C-alpha positions as CSV (number, residue, x, y, z in Angstrom):
1,M,48.0,172.3,-8.7
2,P,48.6,169.3,-11.1
3,A,46.0,168.4,-13.6
4,P,43.7,165.6,-12.5
5,S,45.0,163.4,-15.4
6,D,48.6,163.7,-14.1
7,L,48.0,161.1,-11.4
8,A,47.6,158.4,-14.1
9,A,51.3,158.5,-14.7
10,I,52.3,157.3,-11.2
11,G,53.8,153.9,-11.4
12,A,53.4,150.8,-9.2
13,A,55.1,147.4,-8.6
14,A,53.7,143.9,-7.9
15,S,54.5,140.2,-7.9
16,P,58.2,140.0,-6.8
17,V,59.9,136.6,-7.3
18,F,63.6,135.8,-6.8
19,S,65.8,134.3,-9.4
20,R,67.1,130.8,-8.7
21,D,70.4,132.2,-7.4
22,G,68.6,134.9,-5.3
23,R,70.6,137.7,-6.9
24,T,67.8,139.1,-9.1
25,L,64.3,140.1,-8.3
26,F,61.8,139.7,-11.1
27,H,58.7,141.7,-10.7
28,L,55.9,143.7,-12.5
29,R,56.4,147.4,-12.8
30,G,54.6,150.2,-14.6
31,A,51.7,152.7,-14.7
32,G,48.5,151.1,-15.9
33,L,50.1,148.5,-18.1
34,P,52.8,146.9,-15.9
35,Q,55.5,144.8,-17.6
36,V,57.9,142.1,-16.4
37,W,61.2,143.6,-15.0
38,A,64.5,142.2,-13.7
39,L,66.1,144.0,-10.8
40,P,69.7,143.0,-10.0
41,L,70.0,143.3,-6.3
42,D,73.6,144.3,-6.4
43,D,73.0,147.0,-9.0
44,P,69.4,148.3,-8.9
45,A,70.2,151.0,-11.5
46,A,70.6,148.2,-14.0
47,A,67.0,147.1,-13.8
48,R,65.6,146.3,-17.2
49,A,62.2,145.4,-18.8
50,L,61.8,141.8,-20.0
51,S,58.4,142.2,-21.6
52,H,57.0,144.9,-23.9
53,H,53.3,144.1,-24.4
54,A,50.7,146.7,-25.2
55,E,48.6,145.0,-22.5
56,K,48.7,144.6,-18.7
57,V,50.7,141.7,-17.4
58,A,48.4,140.1,-14.8
59,F,50.7,137.8,-12.9
60,L,54.3,136.5,-12.7
61,R,55.8,133.1,-11.7
62,R,59.2,131.5,-11.9
63,M,59.8,127.8,-12.6
64,P,61.0,125.9,-9.5
65,T,64.0,124.5,-11.3
66,D,65.4,127.4,-13.3
67,D,64.8,131.1,-14.3
68,R,62.1,130.5,-16.9
69,L,59.3,133.0,-16.3
70,L,55.6,132.5,-16.8
71,W,53.0,135.3,-17.0
72,G,49.6,136.2,-18.5
73,I,47.9,138.9,-20.5
74,D,44.5,139.6,-21.8
75,A,43.3,141.9,-24.6
76,G,41.9,145.2,-23.5
77,G,40.7,144.0,-20.1
78,D,38.4,141.3,-21.5
79,E,39.8,138.8,-18.9
80,R,40.4,136.1,-21.6
81,Q,43.9,135.6,-20.4
82,Q,46.7,134.0,-22.5
83,L,49.8,132.4,-21.0
84,W,53.4,133.3,-22.0
85,L,56.8,131.8,-21.2
86,L,60.2,133.4,-21.3
87,E,63.4,131.3,-21.2
88,P,66.7,132.9,-20.1
89,G,68.3,134.6,-23.0
90,G,65.2,134.0,-25.2
91,V,62.2,136.0,-26.3
92,P,58.7,135.6,-24.8
93,R,56.5,133.0,-26.5
94,T,52.8,132.1,-26.2
95,L,51.7,128.9,-24.5
96,T,48.1,129.6,-25.3
97,A,46.8,131.7,-28.1
98,D,43.0,131.5,-28.3
99,P,41.5,135.0,-27.7
100,R,38.1,133.4,-27.1
101,V,39.3,131.5,-24.0
102,S,40.1,132.5,-20.5
103,H,43.2,130.6,-19.2
104,D,43.4,131.0,-15.4
105,F,46.9,130.0,-14.3
106,G,47.3,127.8,-11.3
107,A,50.5,125.8,-10.5
108,I,53.8,124.5,-11.8
109,S,54.9,120.8,-11.4
110,P,57.9,120.4,-9.0
111,D,60.2,119.4,-11.9
112,G,59.1,122.5,-14.0
113,T,58.0,120.4,-17.0
114,Q,54.2,121.0,-16.7
115,I,51.7,123.6,-15.7
116,A,48.1,123.3,-14.4
117,Y,45.4,125.8,-15.1
118,S,41.7,126.2,-15.6
119,A,40.1,127.2,-18.9
120,N,36.7,127.5,-20.5
121,D,37.7,126.3,-24.0
122,R,35.3,123.4,-24.1
123,D,32.3,125.3,-22.8
124,E,32.3,129.1,-22.0
125,G,30.4,128.4,-18.8
126,C,32.8,125.7,-17.5
127,C,36.3,126.3,-16.0
128,D,37.8,122.8,-16.7
129,V,41.1,121.9,-15.1
130,L,43.9,121.1,-17.5
131,V,47.6,120.1,-17.4
132,M,50.1,121.2,-20.2
133,E,53.5,119.7,-21.0
134,L,55.7,122.8,-21.7
135,A,58.1,121.1,-24.1
136,S,55.4,119.7,-26.4
137,G,52.4,121.8,-25.6
138,L,50.4,118.6,-25.1
139,R,47.3,119.2,-22.9
140,R,45.3,116.8,-20.8
141,R,41.9,117.6,-19.4
142,L,41.6,116.4,-15.8
143,L,38.3,117.8,-14.7
144,E,35.2,119.0,-16.5
145,G,32.1,120.8,-15.2
146,P,30.4,124.1,-14.6
147,G,31.6,126.9,-12.3
148,E,34.8,128.7,-11.4
149,R,37.9,126.8,-10.4
150,L,41.4,127.8,-9.4
151,V,44.3,125.4,-9.2
152,T,46.2,126.5,-6.1
153,A,49.1,124.0,-5.6
154,W,50.9,121.0,-7.0
155,S,52.1,118.4,-4.5
156,S,55.9,118.0,-4.0
157,S,55.5,114.4,-5.1
158,G,54.0,115.5,-8.4
159,D,50.9,113.3,-8.2
160,R,48.2,115.7,-7.0
161,L,46.7,119.1,-7.5
162,A,44.8,121.2,-5.0
163,V,41.9,123.0,-6.6
164,I,39.4,125.6,-5.1
165,E,35.9,125.4,-6.5
166,D,34.5,128.9,-6.1
167,R,30.7,128.7,-5.6
168,S,30.1,132.2,-4.2
169,S,31.8,134.9,-2.2
170,S,31.1,133.0,1.0
171,E,31.4,129.4,-0.1
172,Q,34.2,127.4,-1.7
173,S,35.0,123.7,-1.9
174,L,38.5,122.1,-1.8
175,L,39.3,119.4,-4.3
176,L,42.3,117.1,-4.7
177,I,42.9,115.8,-8.3
178,D,45.1,112.9,-9.2
179,V,47.4,114.1,-12.0
180,L,47.7,110.7,-13.7
181,D,44.1,109.5,-13.8
182,G,42.0,112.6,-12.9
183,A,40.4,111.0,-9.9
184,V,38.8,113.7,-7.7
185,H,38.6,113.7,-3.9
186,A,36.4,116.4,-2.4
187,V,37.8,117.4,1.0
188,P,34.8,117.2,3.5
189,Q,33.6,120.4,5.0
190,P,31.0,120.9,7.8
191,G,29.0,123.5,5.9
192,P,29.5,126.7,3.9
193,T,33.2,127.5,4.2
194,R,35.7,129.9,2.6
195,Y,39.2,128.6,1.5
196,A,42.2,130.5,0.1
197,A,45.9,130.0,-0.4
198,A,45.7,126.2,-0.1
199,R,49.0,124.3,-0.4
200,F,50.3,120.9,0.4
201,A,52.0,120.3,3.7
202,A,55.6,119.1,3.5
203,D,54.6,115.5,4.3
204,G,51.9,115.6,1.6
205,A,49.4,114.1,4.0
206,A,47.6,117.4,4.7
207,L,47.0,120.8,3.3
208,L,47.8,124.2,4.8
209,A,45.2,126.8,3.9
210,L,43.3,129.9,5.0
211,T,39.8,129.1,6.0
212,D,37.0,130.3,8.2
213,Q,35.8,126.7,9.0
214,G,34.3,126.7,12.4
215,G,34.4,130.5,12.8
216,M,33.8,134.0,11.4
217,F,37.4,134.9,10.3
218,M,40.0,133.4,8.0
219,Q,42.8,131.5,9.9
220,L,45.8,129.6,8.8
221,C,44.9,125.9,9.4
222,R,46.2,122.4,8.8
223,L,43.5,120.5,7.0
224,D,43.2,116.7,7.1
225,A,42.7,115.8,3.5
226,R,40.7,112.7,4.4
227,T,38.3,114.2,7.0
228,G,38.5,117.9,6.3
229,A,39.2,118.6,10.0
230,A,40.9,122.0,10.5
231,T,43.6,122.5,13.1
232,P,44.4,126.2,13.6
233,L,48.0,127.2,13.2
234,F,47.6,131.0,13.4
235,G,44.6,133.3,13.6
236,P,44.4,136.6,15.5
237,R,41.2,137.3,17.3
238,E,38.6,139.0,15.0
239,R,41.0,139.5,12.1
240,D,41.3,137.8,8.8
241,V,44.7,136.2,7.9
242,E,44.9,137.1,4.2
243,A,48.2,135.7,3.1
244,W,50.9,133.3,4.4
245,S,54.2,131.9,3.2
246,L,56.6,129.4,4.7
247,S,60.3,129.8,4.0
248,P,61.9,127.1,1.8
249,D,63.9,125.7,4.8
250,G,60.6,125.3,6.7
251,V,61.7,127.3,9.6
252,L,60.1,130.8,9.2
253,L,56.4,131.7,8.7
254,A,55.3,135.0,7.2
255,T,51.7,136.0,7.6
256,I,49.6,139.1,6.7
257,E,46.6,140.0,8.8
258,N,43.9,142.5,8.1
259,D,43.6,145.0,11.0
260,R,40.5,147.2,10.2
261,G,41.9,147.7,6.7
262,Y,45.6,148.0,7.5
263,A,47.9,145.0,6.8
264,L,50.2,143.7,9.5
265,L,53.2,141.6,8.4
266,R,54.5,139.1,10.9
267,V,57.7,137.1,10.3
268,G,59.3,134.6,12.7
269,A,59.8,131.0,13.7
270,L,57.0,128.6,12.9
271,G,55.1,127.8,16.0
272,E,56.4,130.8,18.0
273,E,55.0,134.3,18.7
274,R,56.1,136.3,15.6
275,P,56.6,140.0,15.9
276,V,55.1,142.6,13.5
277,A,57.6,143.8,10.9
278,T,58.2,147.6,11.5
279,G,59.4,150.4,9.3
280,L,56.8,149.8,6.6
281,P,54.3,152.3,5.3
282,A,51.1,152.3,7.3
283,G,49.0,150.6,4.7
284,I,49.0,147.3,2.8
285,V,51.5,144.5,2.3
286,G,51.2,141.7,-0.2
287,D,52.9,139.3,-2.7
288,L,55.1,137.4,-0.2
289,A,58.1,135.7,-1.9
290,W,61.0,134.0,-0.2
291,S,64.5,133.9,-1.6
292,P,65.7,130.3,-2.4
293,D,68.1,130.3,0.6
294,S,65.4,131.6,3.0
295,A,67.5,134.6,3.9
296,R,65.2,137.3,2.5
297,L,61.4,137.8,2.1
298,A,60.3,140.1,-0.7
299,F,56.9,141.7,-0.8
300,T,55.0,144.8,-2.0
301,A,54.1,147.6,0.4
302,Q,52.0,150.7,-0.1
303,G,50.0,153.2,1.9
304,P,47.4,155.9,1.1
305,T,50.3,158.4,0.4
306,V,52.8,155.8,-0.8
307,P,52.5,154.1,-4.2
308,P,53.2,150.3,-4.3
309,G,56.9,149.5,-4.2
310,I,59.1,146.5,-3.7
311,W,60.4,145.8,-0.2
312,A,62.5,143.0,1.5
313,W,62.8,141.7,5.0
314,E,66.3,140.5,6.0
315,R,66.5,137.4,8.2
316,A,69.9,138.3,9.6
317,S,68.9,141.7,10.8
318,G,65.1,141.4,11.1
319,V,64.8,144.7,9.3
320,A,62.7,145.6,6.2
321,S,63.9,148.1,3.6
322,C,62.6,149.4,0.3
323,L,64.3,148.0,-2.9
324,W,62.3,150.0,-5.5
325,Q,59.7,152.7,-5.1
326,P,57.7,154.6,-7.7
327,D,58.6,158.3,-7.8
328,A,55.5,160.5,-8.1
329,E,57.5,163.6,-8.8
330,A,59.5,162.0,-11.6
331,D,56.6,160.0,-13.0
332,A,53.9,162.7,-12.9
333,G,55.5,165.9,-11.6
334,I,53.5,165.6,-8.3
335,D,55.0,166.4,-4.9
336,P,54.1,163.4,-2.6
337,A,53.6,165.9,0.1
338,R,50.3,166.7,-1.6
339,F,48.9,163.3,-0.8
340,V,46.5,162.9,2.1
341,A,46.1,159.9,4.4
342,P,42.5,159.2,5.4
343,R,41.6,158.3,8.9
344,L,39.4,155.5,10.3
345,V,35.9,156.7,11.4
346,S,32.6,155.1,12.1
347,W,28.9,156.1,12.4
348,P,25.7,154.5,13.4
349,S,23.3,153.1,10.7
350,G,19.6,153.4,11.1
351,D,19.4,150.3,13.3
352,G,22.3,151.4,15.5
353,T,24.9,149.2,13.9
354,A,28.3,150.9,13.7
355,I,29.6,151.3,10.1
356,P,33.3,151.6,9.6
357,G,35.0,153.8,6.9
358,W,37.7,156.2,6.0
359,F,37.5,160.0,5.9
360,A,39.9,162.6,4.6
361,T,39.7,166.4,4.0
362,P,41.9,168.3,1.5
363,L,45.1,170.1,2.3
364,T,43.7,173.2,0.5
365,A,42.1,176.0,2.5
366,Q,38.5,175.4,3.5
367,P,36.2,177.5,1.3
368,P,33.4,179.6,2.7
369,G,30.6,177.3,3.6
370,G,32.8,174.3,3.9
371,Y,34.3,171.7,1.6
372,P,32.2,169.9,-1.0
373,A,32.3,166.2,-0.4
374,V,32.2,162.9,-2.2
375,I,31.2,159.5,-0.8
376,W,33.1,156.8,-2.6
377,V,31.6,153.3,-2.6
378,H,33.7,150.2,-3.2
379,G,32.7,147.4,-5.6
380,G,32.5,143.7,-4.8
381,P,30.4,143.8,-2.7
382,A,32.8,141.2,-1.1
383,A,35.6,143.7,-0.9
384,Q,36.9,146.4,1.5
385,V,38.2,149.9,1.4
386,R,41.8,149.5,2.5
387,A,44.7,151.7,3.5
388,D,46.1,151.5,-0.1
389,F,47.2,154.1,-2.6
390,R,44.3,155.3,-4.7
391,R,45.1,157.7,-7.5
392,D,41.4,158.6,-8.0
393,I,40.9,159.4,-4.3
394,Q,44.0,161.6,-4.2
395,M,42.7,163.3,-7.3
396,L,39.5,164.2,-5.6
397,L,41.3,165.5,-2.5
398,D,43.7,167.5,-4.6
399,Q,40.7,169.1,-6.4
400,G,39.3,170.2,-3.0
401,Y,36.8,167.6,-2.2
402,A,36.5,165.9,1.2
403,V,36.1,162.1,0.7
404,L,34.3,159.5,2.8
405,M,34.8,155.8,2.0
406,P,32.4,153.5,3.8
407,N,32.6,149.7,4.3
408,V,28.9,149.1,4.4
409,R,27.4,145.7,5.3
410,G,28.5,143.2,2.7
411,S,32.1,144.2,2.9
412,T,34.9,141.8,3.7
413,G,37.4,142.2,6.6
414,Y,34.9,142.1,9.4
415,G,34.0,138.5,9.5
416,R,31.5,136.2,7.6
417,A,28.4,137.5,9.3
418,W,29.2,141.1,8.1
419,M,30.0,139.9,4.6
420,E,26.7,137.9,4.3
421,A,24.5,140.6,5.9
422,D,23.4,142.0,2.5
423,D,22.8,138.7,0.6
424,I,19.7,138.1,-1.6
425,G,16.8,140.0,0.0
426,C,18.9,141.9,2.6
427,R,20.6,144.4,0.3
428,D,18.5,147.3,1.6
429,V,20.8,147.3,4.7
430,A,23.7,148.4,2.6
431,I,21.7,151.3,1.2
432,A,20.7,152.3,4.7
433,D,24.3,152.2,5.7
434,L,25.1,154.5,2.8
435,V,22.3,157.0,3.7
436,A,23.6,157.0,7.3
437,A,27.1,157.8,6.0
438,R,25.7,160.8,4.2
439,G,24.0,161.9,7.4
440,W,27.2,161.6,9.4
441,L,29.2,163.4,6.7
442,A,26.7,166.3,6.5
443,V,27.3,167.3,10.1
444,Q,31.1,167.1,10.2
445,P,32.9,170.4,10.8
446,G,34.0,172.1,7.6
447,I,31.7,170.2,5.3
448,A,29.1,171.9,3.1
449,P,26.0,169.7,3.8
450,E,24.2,170.8,0.6
451,R,27.2,169.9,-1.6
452,I,27.6,166.1,-1.2
453,G,28.1,163.8,-4.2
454,L,28.4,160.1,-4.7
455,M,30.8,157.9,-6.7
456,G,31.2,154.2,-7.2
457,Q,32.4,151.4,-9.5
458,S,30.9,148.0,-10.4
459,Y,28.8,146.9,-7.5
460,G,29.6,150.4,-6.1
461,G,28.1,151.7,-9.3
462,W,24.9,149.9,-8.5
463,M,25.0,151.4,-5.0
464,V,25.2,154.8,-6.7
465,L,22.3,154.1,-9.0
466,A,20.2,152.6,-6.1
467,A,20.9,155.7,-3.9
468,I,20.1,158.3,-6.4
469,T,16.9,156.6,-7.5
470,R,15.7,155.8,-3.9
471,H,16.9,158.9,-2.2
472,P,17.3,161.5,-4.9
473,E,17.0,164.5,-2.5
474,L,20.3,163.6,-0.8
475,W,22.8,163.9,-3.7
476,R,24.0,167.0,-5.5
477,A,25.9,165.0,-8.2
478,A,26.9,161.5,-8.9
479,V,29.5,159.4,-10.9
480,E,29.3,155.7,-11.6
481,Y,31.5,153.3,-13.6
482,Y,30.2,150.0,-15.1
483,G,27.4,149.7,-12.5
484,I,24.4,147.4,-12.6
485,A,21.1,148.9,-13.8
486,D,19.0,145.8,-14.1
487,W,19.8,142.6,-12.2
488,F,17.9,140.4,-14.7
489,T,19.8,141.6,-17.7
490,M,23.2,141.6,-15.8
491,L,22.8,138.0,-14.7
492,R,21.6,137.1,-18.2
493,D,24.5,138.8,-20.1
494,T,27.5,138.5,-17.7
495,G,30.2,135.9,-18.4
496,P,28.6,132.5,-18.3
497,W,31.4,131.1,-16.0
498,R,30.3,133.6,-13.3
499,R,26.5,133.7,-13.7
500,D,25.6,131.1,-11.0
501,H,28.4,132.5,-8.7
502,R,26.8,135.9,-8.7
503,A,23.2,134.7,-8.6
504,R,23.9,132.9,-5.3
505,E,24.6,136.3,-3.7
506,Y,22.2,138.6,-5.5
507,G,19.2,136.4,-6.3
508,V,18.3,133.6,-8.7
509,P,16.1,134.6,-11.6
510,G,12.9,132.6,-11.5
511,R,13.2,132.2,-7.8
512,D,14.0,135.6,-6.5
513,D,12.3,137.8,-9.1
514,A,10.6,140.1,-6.6
515,V,14.0,140.8,-5.0
516,L,15.8,141.4,-8.3
517,E,12.9,143.6,-9.5
518,A,13.0,145.8,-6.4
519,L,16.8,146.1,-6.6
520,S,17.0,147.2,-10.2
521,P,17.5,151.0,-10.4
522,I,16.4,151.2,-14.0
523,R,12.8,150.8,-12.7
524,R,13.1,154.2,-11.0
525,A,15.1,156.2,-13.5
526,A,12.5,158.9,-13.5
527,A,13.3,159.7,-9.9
528,V,16.9,160.8,-10.5
529,T,17.6,164.5,-9.9
530,A,21.4,164.5,-9.5
531,P,23.5,165.2,-12.7
532,L,25.1,161.8,-13.5
533,L,28.4,160.8,-15.2
534,I,28.4,157.2,-16.4
535,A,31.5,155.4,-17.8
536,H,31.8,151.9,-19.2
537,G,34.3,149.8,-21.2
538,E,33.0,148.0,-24.3
539,R,35.0,144.8,-23.5
540,D,33.7,144.4,-19.9
541,P,33.0,140.7,-19.3
542,R,31.6,141.1,-15.8
543,V,29.0,143.9,-16.1
544,P,28.2,144.1,-19.8
545,I,28.1,147.6,-21.3
546,G,24.4,147.2,-22.0
547,E,23.7,148.0,-18.4
548,S,25.0,151.5,-18.8
549,E,23.5,151.9,-22.3
550,R,20.1,151.1,-21.1
551,F,20.3,153.4,-18.0
552,V,21.6,156.3,-20.1
553,A,18.7,155.7,-22.6
554,A,16.2,155.7,-19.7
555,L,17.6,158.9,-18.3
556,R,17.5,160.7,-21.6
557,E,13.9,159.5,-22.2
558,H,13.0,161.3,-18.9
559,R,15.2,164.4,-19.9
560,K,17.6,163.9,-17.0
561,R,21.1,165.3,-17.0
562,V,23.6,162.6,-17.9
563,R,27.1,162.5,-19.5
564,Y,28.1,159.1,-20.9
565,E,31.8,158.1,-21.6
566,R,32.1,154.9,-23.6
567,F,35.6,153.3,-23.7
568,A,36.3,151.3,-26.9
569,Y,39.2,149.2,-25.6
570,A,38.5,148.7,-21.9
571,G,37.1,146.0,-19.7
572,H,36.0,146.0,-16.1
573,G,38.2,148.9,-15.1
574,F,40.1,151.7,-16.7
575,I,43.8,150.6,-16.5
576,R,45.4,152.0,-19.6
577,P,47.1,155.3,-19.0
578,E,45.2,157.1,-21.7
579,H,41.9,155.8,-20.2
580,R,42.9,156.9,-16.7
581,R,43.7,160.4,-17.9
582,R,40.4,160.6,-19.7
583,I,38.2,159.4,-16.8
584,F,40.1,161.5,-14.2
585,A,39.5,164.6,-16.3
586,A,35.9,163.7,-16.9
587,V,35.2,163.2,-13.2
588,A,37.0,166.4,-12.2
589,A,35.0,168.3,-14.8
590,H,31.7,166.7,-13.7
591,F,32.1,167.5,-10.0
592,A,33.4,171.0,-10.8
593,D,30.3,171.8,-12.8
594,H,27.7,170.2,-10.4
595,L,29.2,169.9,-7.0
């Protein structure tokens, strides 16, 4: 059996983009701290790294006119991203270099001379929209104001930007900004609406975007920029479309849809029925990127037992094949046959609502009395447990624990009503769904009902703390990373740019104090009986480390069993290989001792 920490060494790939001549595939590759790589398609063995940062590269783009590459890194997960540029044959250089500021990249001008992005350099709580001339570094501020903004597209005529203003998980606004004078046009919308992946149509008179305008699920629509009217182009019944890409010649459309947590890739002629691409791992597809000649579509693919690799669909044959795949045996000495694929399950909550989730049991022999089990709760809450590769889940299975992963109310992937079902004063329904998950798990064949633990991260960490303080008798042991202990202090101390965004979902201090008070686990720390492992990064900008510090202090004051792991150079997540090794070992030891 491999050590729990060994799984941290398994690599992954992301963000493929073709070179201008289509002969090289640039992408991100690595375990924990991915870097920029170049993969010659006629000689894959000659792949080479183009960046050597001691930080994670977060995204990768190529200029539309040549092979200059643009990417971003932060410092230790603090999300204050800086932008970098690499010219062919040169060395990477910084475009921004203020470690106090978050630069959120957006779009490149059609002639490749300028970039647009949002940054909070003027005011930490405001994500202004800026344009930078790459040759001179000159910057112009086009839009000021509070809130979170993302530049999503630059028009082919070069005169306008499309910007999504993110107000909450369930409401965005779509803005068009004139690049010359900064004039702003807000695209009308009938009510709370979600937008994503907004780009200008070829004629420039409309936008193509994912939206749930007029319905519950995200569809690909043509949006009239003047009226905001949405004309559906593609939207399967009761499924979200989560990504789309039109070939450079305008003939082929690729879409990805969310089928109960699996991803379905369709490629075919625009306006016609498009078949599902076959031969891929049963799991997740993302990062669509066409070759300049429209002959190939590159993307990433992964599954619960398959780490993320680079794939390509060939237009001539209609066949998809793998171009590069991480090797678990070479990277970490782990036989991939040890990995387990969870299966879809559901159970009734207290009000009879069916709650979906994923369930897996270990390959190891069932011990007398049944397997101990862990319920793993995702963060967000506007997120979803998917059919992706999870090193931490495979570690738990390899250590002999059954795992149940619920998508409680508040999760995405099941429509707007499901996502909004836990907002403000309705968050108790999510806890009820979690308690029902525990009840379902306890009666499954082969499960030891008295040995069930709980684990979660971020909002999932709050779910853990809420469950063990409200229903302490149900849990034998618990683990939480960077969870919320007190909603008042979290909303006070979180990054100013996201404070209002989060309050719209959780509750507004001064207006919803009774709700926030009732939802804060620190008020009931004395009720905890399960031994608890807490882990948090010092540079976390989303859930400040004070949340864990205060809850640990409260537990120790009440003489509760708690182990606290503080990470000196980590943000909202443990991405560095050494951090992953440490936390995997700590989790394995905690559950071995108490579960």
